[in-house]
Each structure stands twice: as structure tokens, then as C-alpha cells.
Backbone as a printed PyTorch tensor [residue, N CA C, xyz], in Angstrom:
tensor([[[ 0.6930, 22.3270, 78.0440],
         [-0.1910, 23.4360, 78.3050],
         [ 0.0620, 24.4170, 79.7340]],

        [[ 0.9200, 23.9860, 80.3080],
         [ 1.3400, 24.4040, 81.2770],
         [ 2.3900, 25.8630, 80.6910]],

        [[ 3.0990, 25.5330, 79.8110],
         [ 3.6780, 26.6620, 78.9220],
         [ 2.7360, 27.6120, 78.7140]],

        [[ 1.7040, 27.1170, 78.1210],
         [ 0.8270, 28.5630, 77.4910],
         [ 0.1020, 29.1000, 78.4400]],

        [[-0.2490, 28.7830, 79.2420],
         [-0.7590, 29.3310, 80.5400],
         [ 0.1170, 29.9930, 81.6520]],

        [[ 1.6590, 29.8920, 81.3460],
         [ 2.7870, 30.2540, 82.1910],
         [ 2.7190, 32.3660, 80.6910]],

        [[ 2.8620, 31.4970, 79.7560],
         [ 3.3540, 32.5420, 78.7220],
         [ 2.0910, 33.6330, 78.5450]],

        [[ 1.1040, 33.1740, 79.1630],
         [-0.8280, 34.2910, 79.3420],
         [-0.2770, 35.1970, 80.3740]],

        [[ 0.4430, 34.4080, 81.2560],
         [ 0.0480, 34.6150, 82.5930],
         [ 1.3390, 36.0340, 82.3690]],

        [[ 2.4800, 35.8780, 82.0460],
         [ 3.6600, 36.8960, 82.1890],
         [ 3.2700, 37.8700, 81.0870]],

        [[ 2.5690, 37.6530, 79.9500],
         [ 2.3540, 38.4830, 78.7910],
         [ 1.1140, 39.6560, 79.7880]],

        [[ 0.3340, 39.0520, 80.3050],
         [-0.7590, 39.8690, 81.0530],
         [-0.0870, 40.8990, 82.0740]],

        [[ 1.0640, 40.4430, 82.3870],
         [ 1.7250, 41.5180, 83.1660],
         [ 2.9450, 42.7140, 82.4980]],

        [[ 2.9010, 42.2980, 81.6420],
         [ 3.9830, 42.6560, 80.8820],
         [ 3.5080, 43.1410, 79.3130]],

        [[ 2.4460, 43.7570, 79.1470],
         [ 1.8490, 43.5120, 77.4220],
         [ 2.3170, 44.5130, 76.3140]],

        [[ 3.3600, 45.5550, 76.4590],
         [ 3.9680, 45.9070, 75.3930],
         [ 5.2850, 45.0350, 75.5290]],

        [[ 5.4760, 44.0360, 75.8670],
         [ 6.3500, 42.5740, 75.5090],
         [ 6.0800, 41.3080, 74.5390]],

        [[ 6.8640, 41.1660, 73.9750],
         [ 6.8040, 39.4300, 73.4810],
         [ 7.0700, 38.1830, 74.7570]],

        [[ 6.3200, 37.4310, 74.4420],
         [ 7.2180, 36.4950, 75.3960],
         [ 6.7860, 35.3580, 74.4910]],

        [[ 7.7990, 34.6180, 74.5260],
         [ 8.3770, 33.2370, 73.7040],
         [ 8.5970, 31.9450, 75.0180]],

        [[ 8.3090, 31.1560, 75.0170],
         [ 8.6200, 29.7320, 75.7250],
         [ 9.3830, 28.8320, 75.1190]],

        [[10.4720, 28.8570, 75.2690],
         [10.8190, 27.7970, 74.7380],
         [11.5570, 26.3500, 75.5040]],

        [[11.9750, 25.5270, 75.1180],
         [12.0520, 24.1150, 76.1950],
         [11.2460, 24.0040, 76.9850]],

        [[12.2850, 23.3320, 78.2170],
         [11.7080, 23.5150, 79.2400],
         [12.5050, 24.5310, 80.3020]],

        [[13.0570, 25.0550, 79.8230],
         [14.4120, 26.3030, 80.7840],
         [14.6320, 27.4690, 80.0350]],

        [[13.7470, 28.0030, 79.5800],
         [14.2800, 29.3770, 78.5300],
         [12.6330, 30.0360, 78.2590]],

        [[12.8150, 31.5340, 78.4690],
         [11.2690, 32.2430, 78.1320],
         [12.5200, 33.2780, 77.6800]],

        [[12.1630, 34.0880, 76.3990],
         [12.3830, 34.9410, 75.9270],
         [11.6530, 36.1320, 75.8100]],

        [[11.9550, 37.0370, 76.4080],
         [11.2830, 38.2710, 76.6450],
         [11.9750, 39.4130, 75.9490]],

        [[11.1410, 40.1710, 74.6600],
         [11.5180, 41.5410, 73.7340],
         [10.4650, 42.0390, 73.7260]],

        [[10.9590, 43.5420, 73.1760],
         [10.1310, 44.4660, 73.1330],
         [ 9.3400, 44.1020, 71.6710]],

        [[ 8.0120, 44.0370, 71.6640],
         [ 7.1230, 43.5090, 70.6730],
         [ 7.8960, 44.2640, 69.4130]],

        [[ 8.0740, 42.8030, 67.9740],
         [ 8.6530, 43.3070, 67.0000],
         [10.1160, 43.1440, 66.6480]],

        [[10.6840, 42.4530, 68.1650],
         [12.1760, 42.4310, 68.1070],
         [12.2440, 40.9990, 68.6890]],

        [[12.7480, 40.3380, 67.9210],
         [12.8310, 38.9680, 68.1590],
         [14.0620, 38.4300, 67.2510]],

        [[14.3100, 36.6950, 67.6300],
         [15.3180, 36.5800, 66.6830],
         [15.3230, 36.3270, 65.2490]],

        [[14.3520, 36.7520, 64.7330],
         [14.2170, 36.7790, 63.2650],
         [14.4980, 38.3950, 63.4320]],

        [[14.1160, 38.9860, 64.0440],
         [14.6010, 40.8350, 63.9870],
         [15.8750, 40.7600, 63.8150]],

        [[16.7920, 39.8840, 65.2840],
         [18.2790, 40.4260, 65.4720],
         [18.9240, 39.3940, 63.9440]],

        [[18.2920, 38.2740, 63.0130],
         [18.6920, 37.8380, 62.1130],
         [18.9770, 38.8720, 60.9120]],

        [[17.7870, 39.5850, 60.5910],
         [17.9740, 40.2180, 59.7680],
         [18.4730, 41.5110, 59.8320]],

        [[18.3850, 42.1570, 60.9130],
         [19.4100, 43.1860, 61.3370],
         [20.9350, 42.9110, 60.5950]],

        [[21.7640, 41.3460, 61.5360],
         [22.9630, 40.7500, 61.1060],
         [23.3820, 40.8960, 59.8900]],

        [[21.6950, 40.3170, 58.9400],
         [22.2330, 40.1280, 57.6920],
         [22.3290, 41.1940, 57.1920]],

        [[21.7390, 42.6190, 57.5590],
         [21.8880, 43.7810, 56.7150],
         [23.3660, 44.6280, 56.8670]],

        [[23.2180, 44.5920, 58.4690],
         [24.7290, 44.7090, 59.1110],
         [25.7990, 44.5300, 58.0580]],

        [[25.9660, 42.7370, 58.0940],
         [27.3000, 42.5280, 57.8100],
         [27.0370, 42.1800, 56.0260]],

        [[26.3920, 42.8760, 55.3280],
         [25.4730, 42.6510, 54.0540],
         [25.9540, 41.1750, 53.6320]],

        [[25.1750, 40.5320, 54.3880],
         [25.3070, 39.0450, 54.1560],
         [23.8010, 38.2860, 53.6150]],

        [[23.5520, 37.7160, 52.8470],
         [22.0770, 37.0130, 52.2870],
         [21.6040, 35.8660, 54.1380]],

        [[20.8630, 36.4560, 54.5210],
         [20.3900, 35.1900, 55.7680],
         [20.3300, 33.7390, 55.3040]],

        [[20.3200, 33.8650, 53.8660],
         [20.2810, 32.2240, 53.1880],
         [21.6110, 31.5470, 53.5920]],

        [[22.8800, 32.5310, 53.5250],
         [24.0700, 32.4620, 54.0970],
         [24.2500, 32.2930, 55.1630]],

        [[23.8280, 32.2630, 55.7880],
         [24.0980, 32.3510, 57.8020],
         [23.1550, 31.1380, 57.8290]],

        [[24.1720, 30.8370, 59.3920],
         [23.5710, 29.4850, 59.7730],
         [23.1180, 29.9380, 61.8010]],

        [[21.8470, 29.4560, 62.0220],
         [21.1500, 29.3590, 62.6290],
         [21.2900, 28.4720, 63.6140]],

        [[21.8030, 27.9330, 64.5860],
         [21.7040, 26.5410, 65.8790],
         [20.6740, 26.9010, 66.7290]],

        [[20.0500, 26.4670, 66.8950],
         [19.0340, 26.1250, 67.9320],
         [18.1250, 24.7020, 68.3460]],

        [[18.1790, 24.9400, 70.2100],
         [17.5320, 23.7850, 70.4250],
         [15.4030, 23.8550, 70.1930]],

        [[14.9760, 24.8630, 70.0050],
         [13.4150, 24.8890, 69.8610],
         [12.9090, 25.3350, 68.3830]],

        [[13.2430, 24.8640, 67.3990],
         [13.5700, 25.0510, 66.0160],
         [11.9030, 24.9750, 65.8150]],

        [[11.1830, 23.7960, 66.0130],
         [10.1920, 22.9230, 66.4050],
         [ 8.8500, 24.1570, 66.3550]],

        [[ 7.7030, 23.7020, 65.8800],
         [ 6.3790, 24.4800, 66.1160],
         [ 6.1150, 25.2140, 67.6340]],

        [[ 6.3680, 26.2480, 67.4120],
         [ 5.9050, 26.6900, 68.5900],
         [ 7.3620, 26.8170, 69.7110]],

        [[ 8.0420, 26.4760, 69.6130],
         [ 9.6780, 26.6540, 70.1570],
         [ 9.6790, 28.3550, 70.0730]],

        [[10.7730, 28.4980, 70.5750],
         [11.2010, 30.3210, 70.6210],
         [11.8270, 30.1270, 69.6780]],

        [[12.6970, 29.1700, 68.6430],
         [13.5000, 29.7080, 67.9840],
         [13.4660, 29.2850, 66.7860]],

        [[11.6380, 28.6850, 66.4400],
         [10.9300, 29.1960, 65.0980],
         [10.8730, 30.4270, 64.3230]],

        [[10.4030, 31.4240, 64.9830],
         [10.7250, 32.5790, 64.3330],
         [11.5710, 33.2720, 63.5450]],

        [[12.9090, 32.3010, 63.2780],
         [14.3470, 32.2240, 62.7630],
         [13.6400, 32.0740, 61.0970]],

        [[13.0700, 30.9690, 60.9900],
         [12.8680, 30.1210, 59.8110],
         [12.1660, 30.5880, 58.3930]],

        [[11.3590, 31.6840, 58.5410],
         [10.8470, 32.4600, 57.3530],
         [11.9330, 33.5190, 57.0500]],

        [[13.0630, 33.6640, 57.9650],
         [13.8630, 34.2750, 57.2240],
         [14.6360, 34.1020, 56.2590]],

        [[14.7650, 32.7870, 56.3890],
         [15.6390, 31.9010, 54.7470],
         [16.5040, 31.6720, 55.3970]],

        [[17.0420, 32.0070, 56.5680],
         [18.4130, 31.3050, 57.1540],
         [18.3140, 29.6880, 57.0960]],

        [[19.0640, 29.2260, 57.1580],
         [19.8400, 27.8900, 57.2490],
         [19.8450, 27.3810, 59.0010]],

        [[19.2530, 26.3280, 59.4080],
         [18.7700, 26.1270, 60.3340],
         [19.4660, 24.8220, 60.8860]],

        [[19.6000, 24.2270, 62.0230],
         [20.4480, 23.5060, 62.3200],
         [20.1910, 23.2520, 64.2600]],

        [[19.1020, 21.9730, 64.2020],
         [18.9010, 21.8230, 65.8240],
         [19.9540, 21.2310, 66.5730]],

        [[19.7070, 21.4250, 67.6650],
         [20.8960, 21.1910, 68.9450],
         [20.0390, 20.4330, 70.1130]],

        [[20.6520, 19.8720, 70.7680],
         [19.6650, 19.2360, 71.7140],
         [21.1010, 19.6900, 73.4190]],

        [[22.1020, 20.3300, 73.0570],
         [22.5450, 20.9150, 74.1870],
         [24.0660, 21.4520, 73.7930]],

        [[24.8220, 22.1540, 75.1060],
         [25.6690, 23.0770, 74.5440],
         [26.6890, 22.2190, 73.7160]],

        [[27.3350, 21.2390, 74.3610],
         [27.9990, 20.1810, 73.9610],
         [27.9990, 19.9770, 72.3510]],

        [[26.4230, 19.8290, 71.9140],
         [25.9240, 19.1110, 70.7350],
         [26.5040, 20.5970, 69.8260]],

        [[25.8170, 21.5510, 70.2830],
         [26.4230, 22.6450, 69.7690],
         [27.7170, 22.7090, 69.6860]],

        [[28.6740, 22.9400, 70.2820],
         [30.2040, 22.7680, 70.2680],
         [30.4060, 21.9770, 69.0360]],

        [[30.3510, 20.9360, 68.8250],
         [30.6200, 19.7470, 67.9470],
         [29.8450, 20.2780, 66.1990]],

        [[28.9360, 20.8400, 66.5560],
         [28.8410, 21.7090, 64.9850],
         [28.9120, 22.4040, 64.6910]],

        [[29.5050, 23.3870, 65.4640],
         [30.2990, 24.4020, 65.2590],
         [31.6340, 24.3040, 64.6450]],

        [[32.6070, 23.1000, 65.3610],
         [33.7720, 22.2630, 65.2240],
         [33.6490, 21.7170, 63.8180]],

        [[32.4620, 20.9990, 63.5420],
         [32.2960, 20.5290, 62.3140],
         [32.2370, 21.8070, 60.7100]],

        [[31.7040, 22.8120, 61.3170],
         [32.0120, 23.3950, 60.1160],
         [32.9320, 24.4020, 60.3860]],

        [[33.9070, 24.6760, 61.1440],
         [34.9610, 25.1520, 60.8620],
         [36.1750, 24.4070, 60.4480]],

        [[35.7490, 22.8300, 60.8260],
         [36.8910, 22.0110, 59.9830],
         [36.7750, 22.2510, 58.4260]]])
């Protein structure tokens, strides 16, 4: 509940921005309409690679998490809990 209160308080101060809180340590603040999903779509188009052939690694893919917004793009996702785990996932993919 405190996260929602914090999010609402920030949104009041900067109404032209989009605010997403992920986990206990991150707050994403972007222009309205510019999100991680926007980034996935842009990168997909720029590289001419379908989002379904890309991978997004995030720690807040759960409902209400700041990474959840990428799921509707069709990108594959992997959840992580730490930078060390992210490194292991990347090493696994590259080997």
C-alpha cells in the first residue's frame, strides 16, 4: 500500500510523466507513453527482429511490477532476483 501512496504522490508532482514502482528499490519515471514496452517495440523495429525472438530479463515481471509492461509486446521473459542471477542467465544463454 505504501508503494501506491508513493506512486500517487510522485504523479501529483509531475503529472506529465509516467511513474512505475518496481520492487523495493526502483522507480521508473518516463514521459507518458514511453515505457519499457516502448523500448522493446523500438528495438524490435530498429533491429528488424520480432519481439517474440528477443529476451527481457527483469526482477519485477509480476502484476503491478515495473517490468510487467513488456509482457504484452510478446517478448520472451525471464525473472531474476539479483545482478548475479542475471549474469548467470546471460552466461547460460551464451554458452
